[in-house]
Phi, psi and omega in degrees: 000324179295323179293332182291340180282346187283146177303323182301316180295316179295322178297321178298315178296317179298319178295317178296320180294316178300318180296315180294322178293322175295320177298317178298318179298318179296318180292319179299322179288343180262025179300132181301141178294130185295136176239126181293143179287122180295148178280133180244008181295329182269358181232097182301322182295315179296321178299318180296318178296319181297319178298321178294317178299315178300319179295316180292322177300315178299319180295314180298320180298315178296323178292322176301315178300315181296319180295318177298319179296320178294318179296320178294318178298317178301314179301316179296314180297318180298316178297319178299319178298315180298316180296317181294320179296319179296319180294322177297320177298319178297317180293321178300314180295318180297320179297318178298318178299316180298317180295323178295318179296318179298318179294323179294324183266350188302311181299316179300314181293322180295322178296334181255023177057040177240145178258112183301325180293333176280327179287317183229113181223111181253128177265123181230123182240083182296337182298329178296319177292316180298322178295317179294320177297321178296317179300314180293320179297319177297321178294320178296319176298319179298316178296316179303321178298319179290330181271355181277113182289344179269353182274122179296130180086356179289159179295322178297318179297316178298319180298315179296320177296316179296320178296320179295318176300319181296316178297319178296320180294321179295327179294340180280346181288161176285172181303313177301322179292319178297319178296320178295317180296322176298317179298316180300320179294314179295323178295319179296316178297319179296317178297320178295321178295318176299317181296320180296319181289316180291310175065206180224165176301341181266341184275108184301134177091349180278168182298311183295327176295311181296320179295321180293323176297312180296319178296320178296318180297317185286330188243333189236336188301306183303318180295312181295318179296320178297320178298316180292320178296318177298318178296319178298318180296320178299320178296318179295320178297317176300318179297318179291328174298319177297317177295325179293327175296323176298316180297318178297322177300314178293324178297324177292323177295326181267010180305320178302326179296313180299317180297319178299315181297318180293317184293329184244034181299318182293315181296332185257016187297330179280340177231071184298129180250137177223149178251123184246122178234122182202195176251157174227149175266103187267116174059030180298312184303311181299315182291322180300316181281359166289333179265318191261131178276136178270006175256359180264143180299125181166186182298331185256024176291139180088133185298306183291316181297316179297317178296320180294320179293316182294324177294319178298319178295318179296318180295337183282350186278133170270100187292348177273353184245116180300318181298327179289326178291320177296318179297328178296314177300319179294326178294317177300315179299318180295321177298326180286324183281333184228133179282107186263011173293132180057024177058034179286318181058032174286142181293142176228138176289125180297321182299326181286348180262359183278146171286155181301136177096357180242152179246162178298323178299317178299318179296313180294325175301318180294314184297317189259358178282339176065020180284356174270355178266119183235142172301140184227131183229139178202152173261141177233146172227128185056034179078359180257138177292162183307320183293340182265355180283159176290159179306319180292315179298317181296315180296317180297315180298315180295321177296313179302314181295318181295322181301327187250340175283320180291110184274000180292152177251016177287153177304146182239128180254126182235131182256108175048065179295345184279356184302136177068015178240143174283163185299325181295315178296322178300312184292316187284332188241302185297316182301311183301313187282330176291321176297322178291320180294331180300336184290341182241349181203161177279133179247122174250122191225135172261123184207155170245009184258121184294332179298321181283323181282320188261308184291331175287354177059059181301136178287332180211135175250135178240119175259125181254142177228146174234122180266096184290338180280344183234056173069033178055045179288131183259133174224159181214155175230138179225158179168175179280162179299326182289343180293122184307315181298311181293326178300315180296318180300318180299313181297317182297314187277313186274333182250358180076034185081158184295316179305319180296315178299315181295322179297317178294316182301322182291336182277345182277142187276296188262113183270001182266346183285000000 
């Protein structure tokens, strides 16, 4: 329908119509010269022959109609047979697939006290199809017998005999009668030729068909096409609404993340965290060029130019706006219909831009089915997505989120959360949030960082030792921070002994910060 709107298409119709009208004019000018019907009233014999000819003409005409009807019926029956055979093959394959699935699941169902045959039972009666095929084949054979001119008693044979009788009867006429019969035959052929050229609105290539096409384009095409485009857009919008519901479902699942960000906004002001949920166009360009050739004249001609145009189109989409996504699909369609290189906007046939093995319907199904639009979720910190953060930032962020998203109250074991983080970040973020998490669950942590062990106010410290000289013997000491023995162990291991800690402390200027 979109191609029908182009001037080129309308010019083609107009040229075909002009040719047909010229052909009609030539045929009209070649009308057979009229021959008066001779009077047979004064010749009883001639009158009798004429009556016989009229009778045979009528008989032959009726037989011709019957033969045409039989040929049409045969064509219909043969097609039906082919379709039924194809459908039977599909059902046969489907039945085999169902049986294969049943066999695959049978053991599982038996283990669970289920009968797969009771769960899935398909009734297939191929004999009904076979019976119908036999009935149709018998009818085709019957028609073939009627159309066989060598078959005694066939309709074709009767028609040939009647035609032969008609020719013999015409030979008995006088010269004026013969001339008149010749005129009638030529007139009939002339009228049939006129009818073929004029045709009907349904007969492709005829004058009335071409006129109806042009009239449709001028008065109805734009309206009908607009209605179909509007309907297509409504369907795409409905589809995107369904996808948006999926996005909302994920947003609900990530609601604890959002709440966490809101609740600790002040604490996280130096490292702002945001949750981004939107849509993404996944692999659209690659999939699009699976259908469209970049060697065909059009907006996407040329490998680099075509890639640049498709990227520009993708970048123009506001993925948070359903209408923008719909507009993107329409933009792609417009690029295919019109060559927008150098702002020419010349019409291009979509079919001529397709790669071999693909159809225009398949391309449009891809563009408007929206299966390349996927819900997209990501965490950002300082405007950077999770994948762009440093290992330390990423680990800290994920740990913080996990501590508060996980609503379970079971003990949590964490192995060296301070890795790849500086001491300031450990103190400002990990300590704060781990202390908060302690209020609802037990935290078991392996660490070499004094901020996490001491500042987090651990309820119990466990020091582990391995004696490699005596068979890797493992020993441990545990106790509270306030325990003098455990306090010394903490200072020795985490601070590098008290003199080292004191030496560092003495070098710092402002002790009030």
